[in-house]
C-alpha atoms as one frame of an Amber mdcrd trajectory, in Angstrom:
protein
  24.359 182.883 133.326  21.552 180.920 132.006  18.757 183.480 131.069  16.149
 180.705 130.667  16.201 180.151 134.325  13.337 181.766 136.433  14.535 184.998
 138.259  14.621 184.658 142.167  12.846 187.470 143.960  15.196 190.190 145.337
  15.566 189.757 149.139  17.751 191.883 151.261  18.964 189.687 154.055  19.612
 192.774 156.303  15.723 193.259 156.617  14.479 189.588 156.548  13.860 187.342
 159.516  16.502 184.841 159.466  15.765 182.532 162.479  14.715 179.490 160.354
  17.864 179.734 158.141  20.127 180.129 161.151  18.496 177.193 162.927  18.978
 174.860 159.849  22.550 175.937 159.553  23.134 175.316 163.141  21.668 171.865
 163.038  23.488 170.904 159.684  26.927 172.136 160.851  26.386 171.156 164.534
  27.361 174.688 165.715  25.746 177.455 167.701  25.863 181.097 166.151  26.192
 184.154 168.219  22.937 185.967 167.438  24.215 189.198 169.021  27.150 189.628
 166.749  25.827 188.596 163.326  27.268 190.674 160.296  24.325 191.221 157.807
  24.763 192.056 154.186  22.338 192.311 151.321  23.051 188.802 150.001  25.025
 187.137 152.830  25.424 187.086 156.630  28.075 185.658 158.958  28.813 185.056
 162.591  30.960 183.351 164.997  30.273 180.166 166.578  30.737 178.754 170.114
  33.723 176.725 169.040  35.750 179.617 167.804  35.003 179.372 163.984  33.223
 181.675 161.516  30.057 180.658 159.414  29.115 182.518 156.144  25.633 182.155
 154.804  24.708 183.256 151.372  21.372 183.378 149.326  21.727 183.044 145.528
  19.038 182.699 142.631  19.444 180.096 140.012  19.961 182.768 137.399  23.222
 183.624 139.187  24.419 179.960 139.372  26.368 178.815 136.359  27.348 175.237
 135.220  30.471 175.220 137.549  28.107 175.680 140.549  28.887 178.220 143.290
  31.038 176.328 145.799  33.930 178.803 145.380  34.743 178.920 149.064  35.190
 175.271 149.134  36.946 175.054 145.890  39.503 177.718 147.027  40.577 175.547
 149.884  43.206 173.736 147.526  44.992 177.068 146.640  48.565 177.246 147.740
  50.475 180.363 149.015  47.464 182.504 149.439  46.505 184.093 152.753  42.786
 182.992 153.499  40.854 181.368 156.275  40.945 177.598 156.432  37.782 176.094
 155.118  36.223 173.282 157.354  32.789 172.268 156.070  29.865 173.452 154.223
  26.155 172.655 153.421  23.862 173.753 150.553  20.005 173.401 150.110  17.191
 174.763 147.825  14.708 177.011 149.206  11.240 175.143 148.846   9.312 176.194
 145.763  11.629 178.870 144.798  14.469 179.132 142.269  16.942 179.918 145.028
  19.772 178.157 146.701  21.259 178.675 150.136  24.843 177.883 151.090  26.616
 177.978 154.497  30.551 177.431 154.929  32.319 177.000 158.333  35.685 178.610
 158.256  38.625 179.512 160.500  37.870 182.610 162.694  40.474 185.322 161.737
  41.943 187.530 164.463  41.984 190.787 162.224  38.881 192.379 161.124  37.883
 193.608 157.564  39.905 196.594 156.663  36.483 198.399 155.833  32.894 197.643
 156.589  32.150 198.336 152.835  33.700 197.942 149.430  35.450 201.278 149.474
  37.481 203.472 151.813  37.206 207.163 152.686  40.314 207.328 154.944  43.657
 205.676 155.015  43.661 202.647 157.195  47.354 202.953 157.909  48.292 199.437
 156.868  51.800 198.127 157.839  54.355 197.187 155.156  54.015 193.588 156.106
  50.391 193.768 154.884  51.403 194.954 151.506  54.136 192.250 151.328  51.490
 189.676 152.121  49.053 191.067 149.502  51.699 190.760 146.783  52.624 187.219
 147.830  49.155 186.154 147.788  48.074 187.662 144.522  51.208 186.498 142.767
  50.601 182.947 144.145  47.039 183.033 143.064  47.800 184.067 139.500  50.180
 181.206 139.142  47.519 178.548 140.074  45.449 176.580 137.570  41.616 176.210
 137.621  38.728 175.396 135.276  36.524 177.965 137.179  35.619 181.210 135.575
  35.277 184.262 137.862  31.848 185.792 138.538  32.442 189.398 139.691  29.173
 190.813 140.986  27.839 187.148 140.365  28.048 187.557 136.715  30.461 185.256
 134.661  33.200 187.356 133.115  33.778 186.895 129.485  35.652 188.596 126.561
  32.179 189.490 125.125  31.107 191.145 128.512  34.254 193.124 128.721  33.997
 194.351 125.176  30.136 195.328 125.605  30.795 196.947 128.958  33.729 199.184
 127.738  31.919 199.767 124.431  28.984 201.218 126.242  30.908 203.668 128.388
  34.127 204.159 126.339  33.359 204.027 122.748  36.653 205.242 121.758  38.400
 202.009 122.942  38.120 199.919 119.957  40.593 197.175 120.886  39.343 195.414
 124.076  40.966 191.967 123.506  42.313 190.388 126.727  45.743 188.907 126.328
  46.151 187.135 129.508  43.641 185.348 131.879  44.692 184.113 135.344  43.031
 183.098 138.535  41.478 186.040 140.411  39.529 186.541 143.567  36.936 188.730
 141.671  35.649 190.620 144.577  38.796 192.151 145.945  37.215 195.073 147.922
  38.365 196.436 151.208  35.633 194.550 152.931  37.140 191.378 151.707  40.540
 191.895 153.066  41.483 191.687 156.593  43.918 193.967 158.649  46.389 194.650
 160.036  47.197 190.919 159.587  46.522 190.345 156.045  44.013 187.715 154.676
  41.425 187.555 151.926  37.864 186.304 152.625  34.789 185.657 150.691  35.929
 183.336 147.918  32.620 182.378 146.269  33.246 184.068 143.011  36.881 183.503
 142.189  38.080 181.793 138.972  39.860 182.808 135.643  39.739 186.457 134.912
  41.545 189.034 132.735  44.901 189.876 134.277  44.571 192.816 136.607  40.954
 192.521 137.726  41.783 192.277 141.406  44.367 195.077 141.418  42.001 197.307
 139.621  39.148 196.535 141.890  41.353 197.210 145.092  42.771 200.400 143.456
  39.470 201.691 142.234  37.784 201.284 145.535  40.619 203.485 147.100  40.390
 206.397 144.731  38.657 208.460 147.382  42.024 208.268 149.269  44.748 209.490
 146.794  47.755 208.219 148.932  46.122 204.782 149.303  45.225 204.555 145.593
  48.820 205.430 144.898  50.071 202.689 147.048  47.923 200.081 145.410  49.119
 201.289 142.042  52.773 201.128 143.320  52.498 197.717 144.678  50.595 196.184
 141.804  52.197 198.336 139.063  52.945 195.264 136.877  49.350 194.483 136.598
  47.892 197.746 136.462  50.252 199.082 133.864  49.696 196.114 131.565  47.304
 196.609 128.706  44.925 194.152 130.302  45.314 195.946 133.583  44.236 199.133
 132.009  41.226 197.622 130.547  40.215 196.049 133.777  40.736 199.531 135.413
  38.257 201.010 132.848  36.128 198.057 133.439  35.853 198.704 137.091  35.479
 202.494 136.492  32.615 202.110 133.920  30.346 201.138 136.924  31.191 204.540
 138.525  31.162 206.893 135.653  28.829 205.137 133.341  25.016 205.907 132.709
  24.219 205.155 136.353  26.759 207.464 137.900  25.679 209.058 141.104  26.840
 212.678 141.682  27.215 212.281 145.389  29.544 209.228 144.948  32.955 210.092
 146.566  34.588 207.952 143.845  33.048 209.856 141.017  35.418 212.931 140.662
  38.697 210.781 140.749  37.037 208.005 138.716  36.477 210.536 135.819  39.991
 211.869 135.986  41.480 208.384 135.899  38.960 207.115 133.136  40.051 209.960
 131.005  43.772 209.182 131.477  43.448 205.538 130.803  41.186 206.054 127.683
  43.648 208.252 126.244  46.584 205.831 126.912  44.716 202.945 125.420  44.105
 204.933 122.302  47.672 205.845 121.577
């Protein structure tokens, strides 16, 4: 992230009038969006079109756009063996007079919905065995790819220095934070970004090279409120999560929950504290 760039004003797209943006996207991509079924999030929104496709629109400030750009969804189209919607076309433009970019991508419309509306789950979704088989096949295939891209989880470029700083602030007893293996990762593998019961992964704007286990740790951590589901993720991605890098990534995820900004009403907090204590002890052996 280039800290010399001006900071874009924070805007919540769930509360902003979007008709001008929607009209611009429709004209550029030559589609018509279903206004009655738009999915609004803080930084993005999406909707189906009259020709049976899906359009995702995102707003991002210059300070969150690194030298590699932010065409991750388009760049992911070349990945092999990973279950994801097909990418068709995209458009990007600058917001006049503001340090802000907009991007819209038209993609294949998937039959299955997101497993969850938000990042975490509070009850077991009852996913079939075929879903877990497809998850493993996709994550294994992704890790075997090659890319010059660097992952940007939470829109921040992940580096060894960032990992060391984050873990040092929350878990000062962990003195060796060196990452041994880096591999391509989705970098935002939450339950809102996986579809089910037919498996697929969506929202690829932040993918790139990351420490081994980042994706597994993210999915596992967001399942901690449902112990049986967290155990299933751990079982399926055991090789990643039980590696040293995977344990560091698990703590990296947990640091956002148990760190200085912890919320006592967060359903993930009690199990996260327990798991953080276990992992910290194992890494100090």
